[in-house]
C-alpha positions in Angstrom: 0.0 0.0 0.0 1.2 3.5 -0.8 1.3 5.8 2.2 2.1 9.5 2.6 3.8 10.4 5.8 4.8 13.8 7.1 7.1 13.1 10.1 10.1 14.4 8.2 8.5 17.8 7.5 7.4 18.2 11.1 10.5 16.9 12.9 12.0 19.6 15.1 15.6 20.0 16.0 15.6 19.6 19.7 18.5 17.7 21.3 19.0 14.3 19.6 16.0 12.7 17.9 15.8 9.6 15.7 12.7 8.9 13.7 12.2 5.6 11.9 10.5 6.7 8.7 10.4 3.5 6.8 11.5 -0.1 6.9 11.1 -3.2 4.7 13.2 -6.2 3.9 15.6 -4.2 1.7 15.7 -0.7 3.1 15.6 1.3 6.4 15.1 5.1 6.3 15.9 7.1 9.5 15.6 10.9 10.1 18.0 12.2 12.7 18.0 15.7 14.1 20.8 17.1 16.3 21.3 20.4 18.0 24.5 22.4 17.4 27.4 21.1 19.4 25.7 17.7 20.2 27.2 14.4 19.3 25.5 11.2 18.0 27.8 8.8 19.8 30.0 6.2 18.1 28.1 3.3 16.6 28.2 1.0 13.5 25.7 0.3 10.8 24.7 -3.3 10.1 24.7 -2.6 6.3 26.3 -0.2 3.9 24.6 3.2 4.4 24.2 6.7 2.9 23.9 9.8 5.1 22.3 12.9 3.4 22.3 16.2 5.2 19.0 18.1 4.8 19.8 21.1 6.8 22.6 22.4 9.1 26.2 21.1 8.9 27.8 18.0 10.5 31.2 16.6 11.1 31.3 12.9 10.3 34.1 11.0 12.0 35.2 7.6 10.6 38.5 5.7 10.5 40.4 8.6 12.0 39.1 11.2 9.5 36.7 14.1 10.0 34.5 15.0 7.0 32.3 18.1 6.9 29.0 17.4 5.3 26.8 20.4 4.3 23.1 20.6 3.2 22.3 18.4 0.1 25.7 16.6 0.4 25.9 13.0 1.2 28.4 10.4 2.2 28.3 6.6 2.0 30.1 4.3 4.4 30.7 0.6 4.8 29.0 -1.7 7.3 30.3 -2.5 10.7 32.7 0.5 10.7 32.7 2.6 13.9 31.7 6.2 13.2 30.1 9.2 15.0 28.6 12.6 14.1 28.8 16.1 15.7 26.5 18.9 14.6 28.3 22.2 13.9 24.8 23.8 13.4 21.3 22.6 14.2 21.1 19.8 11.7 18.7 17.2 10.2 19.9 14.3 8.1 18.7 11.1 6.6 20.3 7.6 7.0 19.4 5.2 4.2 20.6 1.6 4.8 
């Protein structure tokens, strides 16, 4: 069934929030919002993933590197690789895995 959902449009940036927008056997879509200066702690993804910044600016830390990701830029990363994110500005980003 086709469904229209609006959580992404109405998600506020208040602390750290994770919304599970969609999941099926092949794909999971998460929306994450993070206030400026806050950190999404180190973790891994079970599958290859893509992170797309919708608004704000984040610092993506992986394998000893820091990568700045701006609005409408994305980064892909491999499964089971420790990484963490810090928001330089109030930010909202999608994780597709």
